[in-house]
N, CA, C, O and CB atoms as a CASP TS submission, in Angstrom:
PFRMAT TS
TARGET T0000
AUTHOR 0000-0000-0000
METHOD Language model
MODEL 1
PARENT N/A
ATOM      1  N   MET     1       8.228 -11.834   0.066  1.00  0.00           N
ATOM      2  CA  MET     1       7.682 -10.681  -0.553  1.00  0.00           C
ATOM      3  C   MET     1       8.486  -9.444  -0.394  1.00  0.00           C
ATOM      4  O   MET     1       8.547  -8.615  -1.302  1.00  0.00           O
ATOM      5  CB  MET     1       6.385 -10.456  -0.058  1.00  0.00           C
ATOM      6  N   LEU     2       9.124  -9.294   0.774  1.00  0.00           N
ATOM      7  CA  LEU     2       9.916  -8.165   0.999  1.00  0.00           C
ATOM      8  C   LEU     2      11.310  -8.346   0.761  1.00  0.00           C
ATOM      9  O   LEU     2      11.850  -9.397   1.107  1.00  0.00           O
ATOM     10  CB  LEU     2       9.745  -7.719   2.256  1.00  0.00           C
ATOM     11  N   ASP     3      12.013  -7.336   0.148  1.00  0.00           N
ATOM     12  CA  ASP     3      13.432  -7.397  -0.123  1.00  0.00           C
ATOM     13  C   ASP     3      14.025  -6.702   1.142  1.00  0.00           C
ATOM     14  O   ASP     3      13.870  -5.499   1.349  1.00  0.00           O
ATOM     15  CB  ASP     3      13.853  -6.669  -1.556  1.00  0.00           C
ATOM     16  N   PRO     4      14.737  -7.563   2.005  1.00  0.00           N
ATOM     17  CA  PRO     4      15.345  -6.962   3.185  1.00  0.00           C
ATOM     18  C   PRO     4      16.270  -5.792   2.905  1.00  0.00           C
ATOM     19  O   PRO     4      16.400  -4.850   3.687  1.00  0.00           O
ATOM     20  CB  PRO     4      16.094  -7.989   3.917  1.00  0.00           C
ATOM     21  N   GLY     5      16.962  -5.912   1.644  1.00  0.00           N
ATOM     22  CA  GLY     5      17.861  -4.741   1.322  1.00  0.00           C
ATOM     23  C   GLY     5      17.124  -3.455   1.073  1.00  0.00           C
ATOM     24  O   GLY     5      17.622  -2.392   1.445  1.00  0.00           O
ATOM     25  N   ASP     6      15.939  -3.499   0.449  1.00  0.00           N
ATOM     26  CA  ASP     6      15.188  -2.263   0.166  1.00  0.00           C
ATOM     27  C   ASP     6      14.332  -1.914   1.357  1.00  0.00           C
ATOM     28  O   ASP     6      14.152  -0.711   1.543  1.00  0.00           O
ATOM     29  CB  ASP     6      14.308  -2.411  -1.102  1.00  0.00           C
ATOM     30  N   TYR     7      13.782  -2.751   2.180  1.00  0.00           N
ATOM     31  CA  TYR     7      12.911  -2.491   3.258  1.00  0.00           C
ATOM     32  C   TYR     7      13.433  -3.168   4.586  1.00  0.00           C
ATOM     33  O   TYR     7      12.760  -4.041   5.134  1.00  0.00           O
ATOM     34  CB  TYR     7      11.509  -2.980   2.887  1.00  0.00           C
ATOM     35  N   PRO     8      14.562  -2.776   5.057  1.00  0.00           N
ATOM     36  CA  PRO     8      15.130  -3.463   6.289  1.00  0.00           C
ATOM     37  C   PRO     8      14.257  -3.261   7.510  1.00  0.00           C
ATOM     38  O   PRO     8      14.062  -4.209   8.270  1.00  0.00           O
ATOM     39  CB  PRO     8      16.558  -2.932   6.611  1.00  0.00           C
ATOM     40  N   GLU     9      13.742  -2.113   7.727  1.00  0.00           N
ATOM     41  CA  GLU     9      12.849  -1.866   8.916  1.00  0.00           C
ATOM     42  C   GLU     9      11.605  -2.542   8.830  1.00  0.00           C
ATOM     43  O   GLU     9      11.193  -3.146   9.820  1.00  0.00           O
ATOM     44  CB  GLU     9      12.558  -0.454   9.106  1.00  0.00           C
ATOM     45  N   LEU    10      10.908  -2.517   7.703  1.00  0.00           N
ATOM     46  CA  LEU    10       9.704  -3.303   7.516  1.00  0.00           C
ATOM     47  C   LEU    10       9.834  -4.802   7.605  1.00  0.00           C
ATOM     48  O   LEU    10       8.993  -5.496   8.176  1.00  0.00           O
ATOM     49  CB  LEU    10       9.155  -2.987   6.251  1.00  0.00           C
ATOM     50  N   THR    11      10.997  -5.315   6.978  1.00  0.00           N
ATOM     51  CA  THR    11      11.262  -6.708   7.119  1.00  0.00           C
ATOM     52  C   THR    11      11.387  -7.144   8.590  1.00  0.00           C
ATOM     53  O   THR    11      10.861  -8.178   9.001  1.00  0.00           O
ATOM     54  CB  THR    11      12.504  -7.045   6.369  1.00  0.00           C
ATOM     55  N   ALA    12      12.119  -6.298   9.379  1.00  0.00           N
ATOM     56  CA  ALA    12      12.362  -6.643  10.733  1.00  0.00           C
ATOM     57  C   ALA    12      11.006  -6.613  11.474  1.00  0.00           C
ATOM     58  O   ALA    12      10.770  -7.543  12.245  1.00  0.00           O
ATOM     59  CB  ALA    12      13.404  -5.680  11.369  1.00  0.00           C
ATOM     60  N   ALA    13      10.139  -5.679  11.319  1.00  0.00           N
ATOM     61  CA  ALA    13       8.936  -5.575  11.878  1.00  0.00           C
ATOM     62  C   ALA    13       8.030  -6.725  11.519  1.00  0.00           C
ATOM     63  O   ALA    13       7.307  -7.165  12.413  1.00  0.00           O
ATOM     64  CB  ALA    13       8.391  -4.349  11.529  1.00  0.00           C
ATOM     65  N   VAL    14       7.985  -7.257  10.333  1.00  0.00           N
ATOM     66  CA  VAL    14       7.243  -8.402   9.872  1.00  0.00           C
ATOM     67  C   VAL    14       7.745  -9.628  10.620  1.00  0.00           C
ATOM     68  O   VAL    14       6.965 -10.414  11.158  1.00  0.00           O
ATOM     69  CB  VAL    14       7.378  -8.579   8.341  1.00  0.00           C
ATOM     70  N   ARG    15       9.089  -9.774  10.641  1.00  0.00           N
ATOM     71  CA  ARG    15       9.690 -10.984  11.272  1.00  0.00           C
ATOM     72  C   ARG    15       9.435 -10.907  12.831  1.00  0.00           C
ATOM     73  O   ARG    15       9.382 -11.954  13.476  1.00  0.00           O
ATOM     74  CB  ARG    15      11.298 -11.073  10.941  1.00  0.00           C
ATOM     75  N   ALA    16       9.289  -9.779  13.391  1.00  0.00           N
ATOM     76  CA  ALA    16       8.927  -9.729  14.890  1.00  0.00           C
ATOM     77  C   ALA    16       7.542  -9.810  15.099  1.00  0.00           C
ATOM     78  O   ALA    16       7.121  -9.642  16.243  1.00  0.00           O
ATOM     79  CB  ALA    16       9.392  -8.490  15.571  1.00  0.00           C
ATOM     80  N   ASN    17       6.674 -10.069  14.066  1.00  0.00           N
ATOM     81  CA  ASN    17       5.260 -10.266  14.199  1.00  0.00           C
ATOM     82  C   ASN    17       4.538  -9.024  14.692  1.00  0.00           C
ATOM     83  O   ASN    17       3.576  -9.103  15.456  1.00  0.00           O
ATOM     84  CB  ASN    17       4.999 -11.399  15.115  1.00  0.00           C
ATOM     85  N   ALA    18       5.036  -7.841  14.224  1.00  0.00           N
ATOM     86  CA  ALA    18       4.465  -6.626  14.676  1.00  0.00           C
ATOM     87  C   ALA    18       3.043  -6.351  14.182  1.00  0.00           C
ATOM     88  O   ALA    18       2.314  -5.540  14.752  1.00  0.00           O
ATOM     89  CB  ALA    18       5.332  -5.546  14.284  1.00  0.00           C
ATOM     90  N   PHE    19       2.667  -7.057  13.095  1.00  0.00           N
ATOM     91  CA  PHE    19       1.401  -6.909  12.555  1.00  0.00           C
ATOM     92  C   PHE    19       0.396  -8.010  12.856  1.00  0.00           C
ATOM     93  O   PHE    19      -0.692  -8.072  12.283  1.00  0.00           O
ATOM     94  CB  PHE    19       1.545  -6.768  11.185  1.00  0.00           C
ATOM     95  N   GLY    20       0.790  -8.854  13.754  1.00  0.00           N
ATOM     96  CA  GLY    20       0.012  -9.935  14.147  1.00  0.00           C
ATOM     97  C   GLY    20       0.229 -11.291  13.314  1.00  0.00           C
ATOM     98  O   GLY    20       0.794 -11.274  12.221  1.00  0.00           O
ATOM     99  N   ALA    21      -0.228 -12.397  13.871  1.00  0.00           N
ATOM    100  CA  ALA    21      -0.041 -13.739  13.196  1.00  0.00           C
ATOM    101  C   ALA    21      -1.084 -13.863  12.039  1.00  0.00           C
ATOM    102  O   ALA    21      -2.100 -13.168  12.026  1.00  0.00           O
ATOM    103  CB  ALA    21      -0.227 -14.970  14.268  1.00  0.00           C
ATOM    104  N   ALA    22      -0.808 -14.720  11.130  1.00  0.00           N
ATOM    105  CA  ALA    22      -1.618 -14.933   9.964  1.00  0.00           C
ATOM    106  C   ALA    22      -3.058 -15.341  10.422  1.00  0.00           C
ATOM    107  O   ALA    22      -4.057 -14.984   9.798  1.00  0.00           O
ATOM    108  CB  ALA    22      -0.964 -16.028   9.039  1.00  0.00           C
ATOM    109  N   GLU    23      -3.104 -16.118  11.562  1.00  0.00           N
ATOM    110  CA  GLU    23      -4.425 -16.461  11.980  1.00  0.00           C
ATOM    111  C   GLU    23      -5.315 -15.372  12.243  1.00  0.00           C
ATOM    112  O   GLU    23      -6.535 -15.505  12.141  1.00  0.00           O
ATOM    113  CB  GLU    23      -4.376 -17.230  13.093  1.00  0.00           C
ATOM    114  N   GLU    24      -4.704 -14.186  12.612  1.00  0.00           N
ATOM    115  CA  GLU    24      -5.660 -13.045  12.979  1.00  0.00           C
ATOM    116  C   GLU    24      -6.237 -12.394  11.760  1.00  0.00           C
ATOM    117  O   GLU    24      -7.113 -11.541  11.900  1.00  0.00           O
ATOM    118  CB  GLU    24      -4.941 -11.947  13.826  1.00  0.00           C
ATOM    119  N   TRP    25      -5.781 -12.759  10.506  1.00  0.00           N
ATOM    120  CA  TRP    25      -6.369 -12.089   9.277  1.00  0.00           C
ATOM    121  C   TRP    25      -7.527 -13.050   8.755  1.00  0.00           C
ATOM    122  O   TRP    25      -7.388 -13.851   7.830  1.00  0.00           O
ATOM    123  CB  TRP    25      -5.185 -11.839   8.079  1.00  0.00           C
ATOM    124  N   ILE    26      -8.712 -12.844   9.504  1.00  0.00           N
ATOM    125  CA  ILE    26      -9.788 -13.617   9.123  1.00  0.00           C
ATOM    126  C   ILE    26     -10.952 -12.800   8.395  1.00  0.00           C
ATOM    127  O   ILE    26     -11.906 -13.333   7.829  1.00  0.00           O
ATOM    128  CB  ILE    26     -10.280 -14.300  10.336  1.00  0.00           C
ATOM    129  N   ASP    27     -10.749 -11.540   8.486  1.00  0.00           N
ATOM    130  CA  ASP    27     -11.858 -10.594   7.876  1.00  0.00           C
ATOM    131  C   ASP    27     -11.318 -10.008   6.617  1.00  0.00           C
ATOM    132  O   ASP    27     -10.464  -9.121   6.626  1.00  0.00           O
ATOM    133  CB  ASP    27     -12.294  -9.368   8.887  1.00  0.00           C
ATOM    134  N   ASP    28     -11.841 -10.530   5.510  1.00  0.00           N
ATOM    135  CA  ASP    28     -11.411 -10.041   4.145  1.00  0.00           C
ATOM    136  C   ASP    28     -11.770  -8.549   3.991  1.00  0.00           C
ATOM    137  O   ASP    28     -11.119  -7.824   3.238  1.00  0.00           O
ATOM    138  CB  ASP    28     -12.116 -10.894   2.977  1.00  0.00           C
ATOM    139  N   SER    29     -12.825  -8.098   4.721  1.00  0.00           N
ATOM    140  CA  SER    29     -13.205  -6.727   4.451  1.00  0.00           C
ATOM    141  C   SER    29     -12.064  -5.730   4.875  1.00  0.00           C
ATOM    142  O   SER    29     -11.947  -4.659   4.280  1.00  0.00           O
ATOM    143  CB  SER    29     -14.534  -6.402   5.201  1.00  0.00           C
ATOM    144  N   ASP    30     -11.243  -6.074   5.879  1.00  0.00           N
ATOM    145  CA  ASP    30     -10.104  -5.230   6.212  1.00  0.00           C
ATOM    146  C   ASP    30      -9.169  -5.194   5.000  1.00  0.00           C
ATOM    147  O   ASP    30      -8.688  -4.106   4.685  1.00  0.00           O
ATOM    148  CB  ASP    30      -9.360  -5.756   7.492  1.00  0.00           C
ATOM    149  N   VAL    31      -8.876  -6.270   4.306  1.00  0.00           N
ATOM    150  CA  VAL    31      -7.941  -6.216   3.221  1.00  0.00           C
ATOM    151  C   VAL    31      -8.667  -5.417   2.093  1.00  0.00           C
ATOM    152  O   VAL    31      -8.004  -4.585   1.473  1.00  0.00           O
ATOM    153  CB  VAL    31      -7.487  -7.691   2.757  1.00  0.00           C
ATOM    154  N   ALA    32      -9.883  -5.594   1.804  1.00  0.00           N
ATOM    155  CA  ALA    32     -10.520  -4.938   0.777  1.00  0.00           C
ATOM    156  C   ALA    32     -10.610  -3.440   1.050  1.00  0.00           C
ATOM    157  O   ALA    32     -10.501  -2.643   0.118  1.00  0.00           O
ATOM    158  CB  ALA    32     -11.834  -5.530   0.567  1.00  0.00           C
ATOM    159  N   PHE    33     -10.811  -3.028   2.329  1.00  0.00           N
ATOM    160  CA  PHE    33     -10.736  -1.590   2.658  1.00  0.00           C
ATOM    161  C   PHE    33      -9.314  -1.069   2.385  1.00  0.00           C
ATOM    162  O   PHE    33      -9.165   0.038   1.868  1.00  0.00           O
ATOM    163  CB  PHE    33     -11.133  -1.338   4.163  1.00  0.00           C
ATOM    164  N   GLY    34      -8.311  -1.810   2.706  1.00  0.00           N
ATOM    165  CA  GLY    34      -6.970  -1.297   2.478  1.00  0.00           C
ATOM    166  C   GLY    34      -6.656  -1.150   0.985  1.00  0.00           C
ATOM    167  O   GLY    34      -6.064  -0.157   0.562  1.00  0.00           O
ATOM    168  N   ILE    35      -7.049  -2.124   0.215  1.00  0.00           N
ATOM    169  CA  ILE    35      -6.848  -2.042  -1.280  1.00  0.00           C
ATOM    170  C   ILE    35      -7.622  -0.880  -1.853  1.00  0.00           C
ATOM    171  O   ILE    35      -7.104  -0.118  -2.670  1.00  0.00           O
ATOM    172  CB  ILE    35      -7.299  -3.365  -1.992  1.00  0.00           C
ATOM    173  N   ASP    36      -8.873  -0.744  -1.422  1.00  0.00           N
ATOM    174  CA  ASP    36      -9.689   0.367  -1.925  1.00  0.00           C
ATOM    175  C   ASP    36      -9.041   1.749  -1.578  1.00  0.00           C
ATOM    176  O   ASP    36      -8.984   2.658  -2.407  1.00  0.00           O
ATOM    177  CB  ASP    36     -11.134   0.275  -1.321  1.00  0.00           C
ATOM    178  N   LEU    37      -8.597   1.844  -0.416  1.00  0.00           N
ATOM    179  CA  LEU    37      -7.820   3.073   0.042  1.00  0.00           C
ATOM    180  C   LEU    37      -6.568   3.361  -0.804  1.00  0.00           C
ATOM    181  O   LEU    37      -6.309   4.502  -1.185  1.00  0.00           O
ATOM    182  CB  LEU    37      -7.372   2.898   1.526  1.00  0.00           C
ATOM    183  N   LEU    38      -5.787   2.283  -1.092  1.00  0.00           N
ATOM    184  CA  LEU    38      -4.657   2.433  -1.952  1.00  0.00           C
ATOM    185  C   LEU    38      -5.047   2.762  -3.382  1.00  0.00           C
ATOM    186  O   LEU    38      -4.352   3.548  -4.026  1.00  0.00           O
ATOM    187  CB  LEU    38      -3.843   1.203  -1.918  1.00  0.00           C
ATOM    188  N   LEU    39      -6.111   2.204  -3.901  1.00  0.00           N
ATOM    189  CA  LEU    39      -6.460   2.476  -5.271  1.00  0.00           C
ATOM    190  C   LEU    39      -7.045   3.903  -5.424  1.00  0.00           C
ATOM    191  O   LEU    39      -6.878   4.590  -6.431  1.00  0.00           O
ATOM    192  CB  LEU    39      -7.457   1.422  -5.768  1.00  0.00           C
ATOM    193  N   ASP    40      -7.738   4.278  -4.343  1.00  0.00           N
ATOM    194  CA  ASP    40      -8.267   5.720  -4.398  1.00  0.00           C
ATOM    195  C   ASP    40      -7.072   6.664  -4.391  1.00  0.00           C
ATOM    196  O   ASP    40      -7.076   7.642  -5.139  1.00  0.00           O
ATOM    197  CB  ASP    40      -9.251   6.066  -3.138  1.00  0.00           C
ATOM    198  N   GLY    41      -6.084   6.420  -3.605  1.00  0.00           N
ATOM    199  CA  GLY    41      -4.878   7.373  -3.652  1.00  0.00           C
ATOM    200  C   GLY    41      -4.159   7.318  -4.926  1.00  0.00           C
ATOM    201  O   GLY    41      -3.659   8.346  -5.381  1.00  0.00           O
ATOM    202  N   ILE    42      -4.067   6.171  -5.549  1.00  0.00           N
ATOM    203  CA  ILE    42      -3.423   6.137  -6.961  1.00  0.00           C
ATOM    204  C   ILE    42      -4.276   6.915  -7.911  1.00  0.00           C
ATOM    205  O   ILE    42      -3.748   7.641  -8.753  1.00  0.00           O
ATOM    206  CB  ILE    42      -3.254   4.638  -7.524  1.00  0.00           C
ATOM    207  N   GLU    43      -5.671   6.786  -7.804  1.00  0.00           N
ATOM    208  CA  GLU    43      -6.539   7.482  -8.725  1.00  0.00           C
ATOM    209  C   GLU    43      -6.363   8.972  -8.549  1.00  0.00           C
ATOM    210  O   GLU    43      -6.288   9.718  -9.525  1.00  0.00           O
ATOM    211  CB  GLU    43      -7.998   7.077  -8.517  1.00  0.00           C
ATOM    212  N   ALA    44      -6.297   9.399  -7.313  1.00  0.00           N
ATOM    213  CA  ALA    44      -6.169  10.908  -7.028  1.00  0.00           C
ATOM    214  C   ALA    44      -4.840  11.396  -7.569  1.00  0.00           C
ATOM    215  O   ALA    44      -4.761  12.509  -8.090  1.00  0.00           O
ATOM    216  CB  ALA    44      -6.258  11.240  -5.441  1.00  0.00           C
ATOM    217  N   LEU    45      -3.810  10.602  -7.461  1.00  0.00           N
ATOM    218  CA  LEU    45      -2.436  10.944  -7.975  1.00  0.00           C
ATOM    219  C   LEU    45      -2.446  11.083  -9.396  1.00  0.00           C
ATOM    220  O   LEU    45      -1.855  12.029  -9.916  1.00  0.00           O
ATOM    221  CB  LEU    45      -1.408   9.922  -7.612  1.00  0.00           C
ATOM    222  N   ILE    46      -3.099  10.177 -10.123  1.00  0.00           N
ATOM    223  CA  ILE    46      -3.200  10.255 -11.627  1.00  0.00           C
ATOM    224  C   ILE    46      -3.920  11.474 -11.965  1.00  0.00           C
ATOM    225  O   ILE    46      -3.460  12.216 -12.834  1.00  0.00           O
ATOM    226  CB  ILE    46      -3.922   9.030 -12.258  1.00  0.00           C
ATOM    227  N   ALA    47      -5.096  11.774 -11.310  1.00  0.00           N
ATOM    228  CA  ALA    47      -5.984  12.907 -11.694  1.00  0.00           C
ATOM    229  C   ALA    47      -5.215  14.199 -11.418  1.00  0.00           C
ATOM    230  O   ALA    47      -5.336  15.152 -12.186  1.00  0.00           O
ATOM    231  CB  ALA    47      -7.377  12.881 -10.886  1.00  0.00           C
ATOM    232  N   ARG    48      -4.442  14.254 -10.361  1.00  0.00           N
ATOM    233  CA  ARG    48      -3.655  15.449 -10.034  1.00  0.00           C
ATOM    234  C   ARG    48      -2.630  15.641 -11.160  1.00  0.00           C
ATOM    235  O   ARG    48      -2.501  16.736 -11.707  1.00  0.00           O
ATOM    236  CB  ARG    48      -2.942  15.313  -8.613  1.00  0.00           C
ATOM    237  N   SER    49      -1.935  14.617 -11.486  1.00  0.00           N
ATOM    238  CA  SER    49      -0.827  14.596 -12.491  1.00  0.00           C
ATOM    239  C   SER    49      -1.441  15.089 -13.875  1.00  0.00           C
ATOM    240  O   SER    49      -0.847  15.895 -14.591  1.00  0.00           O
ATOM    241  CB  SER    49      -0.171  13.064 -12.624  1.00  0.00           C
ATOM    242  N   ALA    50      -2.537  14.602 -14.159  1.00  0.00           N
ATOM    243  CA  ALA    50      -3.171  15.060 -15.434  1.00  0.00           C
ATOM    244  C   ALA    50      -3.551  16.413 -15.412  1.00  0.00           C
ATOM    245  O   ALA    50      -3.341  17.114 -16.402  1.00  0.00           O
ATOM    246  CB  ALA    50      -4.337  14.298 -15.773  1.00  0.00           C
ATOM    247  N   ARG    51      -4.157  16.925 -14.267  1.00  0.00           N
ATOM    248  CA  ARG    51      -4.567  18.291 -14.094  1.00  0.00           C
ATOM    249  C   ARG    51      -3.359  19.141 -14.223  1.00  0.00           C
ATOM    250  O   ARG    51      -3.404  20.159 -14.913  1.00  0.00           O
ATOM    251  CB  ARG    51      -5.263  18.516 -12.761  1.00  0.00           C
ATOM    252  N   ASP    52      -2.217  18.760 -13.563  1.00  0.00           N
ATOM    253  CA  ASP    52      -1.003  19.818 -13.429  1.00  0.00           C
ATOM    254  C   ASP    52      -0.164  19.658 -14.620  1.00  0.00           C
ATOM    255  O   ASP    52       0.788  20.430 -14.733  1.00  0.00           O
ATOM    256  CB  ASP    52      -0.045  19.597 -12.078  1.00  0.00           C
ATOM    257  N   GLU    53      -0.390  18.690 -15.613  1.00  0.00           N
ATOM    258  CA  GLU    53       0.488  18.557 -16.730  1.00  0.00           C
ATOM    259  C   GLU    53       0.059  19.694 -17.768  1.00  0.00           C
ATOM    260  O   GLU    53      -1.113  19.948 -18.047  1.00  0.00           O
ATOM    261  CB  GLU    53       0.399  17.055 -17.352  1.00  0.00           C
ATOM    262  N   PRO    54       1.187  20.346 -18.305  1.00  0.00           N
ATOM    263  CA  PRO    54       0.884  21.430 -19.316  1.00  0.00           C
ATOM    264  C   PRO    54       0.298  20.832 -20.563  1.00  0.00           C
ATOM    265  O   PRO    54       0.647  19.725 -20.972  1.00  0.00           O
ATOM    266  CB  PRO    54       2.169  22.244 -19.692  1.00  0.00           C
ATOM    267  N   ALA    55      -0.537  21.532 -21.119  1.00  0.00           N
ATOM    268  CA  ALA    55      -1.239  21.183 -22.394  1.00  0.00           C
ATOM    269  C   ALA    55      -0.167  21.046 -23.517  1.00  0.00           C
ATOM    270  O   ALA    55       0.694  21.912 -23.669  1.00  0.00           O
ATOM    271  CB  ALA    55      -2.344  22.314 -22.785  1.00  0.00           C
ATOM    272  N   ARG    56      -0.243  19.936 -24.297  1.00  0.00           N
ATOM    273  CA  ARG    56       0.505  19.785 -25.454  1.00  0.00           C
ATOM    274  C   ARG    56      -0.152  20.255 -26.791  1.00  0.00           C
ATOM    275  O   ARG    56      -1.309  19.932 -27.056  1.00  0.00           O
ATOM    276  CB  ARG    56       0.850  18.418 -25.535  1.00  0.00           C
ATOM    277  N   ASP    57       0.589  21.008 -27.612  1.00  0.00           N
ATOM    278  CA  ASP    57       0.025  21.424 -28.832  1.00  0.00           C
ATOM    279  C   ASP    57       0.374  20.557 -29.966  1.00  0.00           C
ATOM    280  O   ASP    57      -0.055  20.810 -31.092  1.00  0.00           O
ATOM    281  CB  ASP    57       0.407  22.750 -29.113  1.00  0.00           C
TER
END
């Protein structure tokens, strides 16, 4: 999923097991929380962009 050319540091961290083994990912609520947080940030960015965009006539 990671392109080592675009994300060399992150790729190295994943390969070094910096985020834990897959067996440790047993609680889907952690994933759901992360996705919700990401989507909230995207929503805020869109709202800010719409607010800051000059009105078109």
